[in-house]
N, C-alpha and C positions, 0 to 999 in steps of 0.2 A: 202403174206408170213412172218412170223416172223422168224427172224434167233436169235438164243440163243448162246451167246459163257461160254462156260464152262471153269472155272478155276478151277485150283488145291486151294486149301483151306491153304496153307504156300508157302510162298517165299522161294525158292530153294536156294538162296544166304546167306539169313540172318536165316530162320527157323522161321519167323517170321507170326503169320498168316496175312491172306488177312484182308482185312477190306470191309465190305459190306453197301452200303446203307438199310436203316429199311423201307424206302418208295417206293425205285425203284429195288433194288438188283443189280444197278452196285457200280465199284469199284473204280469208280471216285471220292473219296472221300478224304477231307483233313481237317486238324482241319483247324479252324477259323483263330485262331491265337494259335503257336506253345506254346506259356505259358501258355493257357489255354485248356488244355487238352479235360475237360468235353464239348465243343461244335465241333461238327462238322457240314462241308457242303457238300452238293453233287453237284459237277459241273455238273451232268446231268438234275435232277428235282428239285433243288435248296432248298434240304431239310435243315435246320439248326436245328439242336438239339442235347440234350446228349446222344442219344442211337446209338449204331451202331452193325451190325451184325459180326460175325465172321465165322458163320456155312454157311459152301459153299454151301451145300443141300438146308438150308431153304432159303439162297439168291438167288437161281436159283427159287424156287416156288414162291418167292416175286417177281421176275423178269417177269417171266410168266404172273401173275395176273395183275401185272402193263401194260405191252405191251399190256392184251386182253383188259385192260380197255382204254387204249390211241386209239386204234383201231375202239372202239364204240363210240368215239367222234366225 
């Protein structure tokens, strides 16, 4: 059974948009170095790159597909 965590698209305290990994849809993403804003790293799947997703619905679909692929392995 696959569990999905649905998150809101904005941080309630700051109004900032949530950041999602474009490979697995996780919110566990951070800048590689804060001084280099063009590189992100996902702590869940290991993605490192310049792209980041800010659309919660898109991230949900990415997450579903990623988990589906992981279960096939």
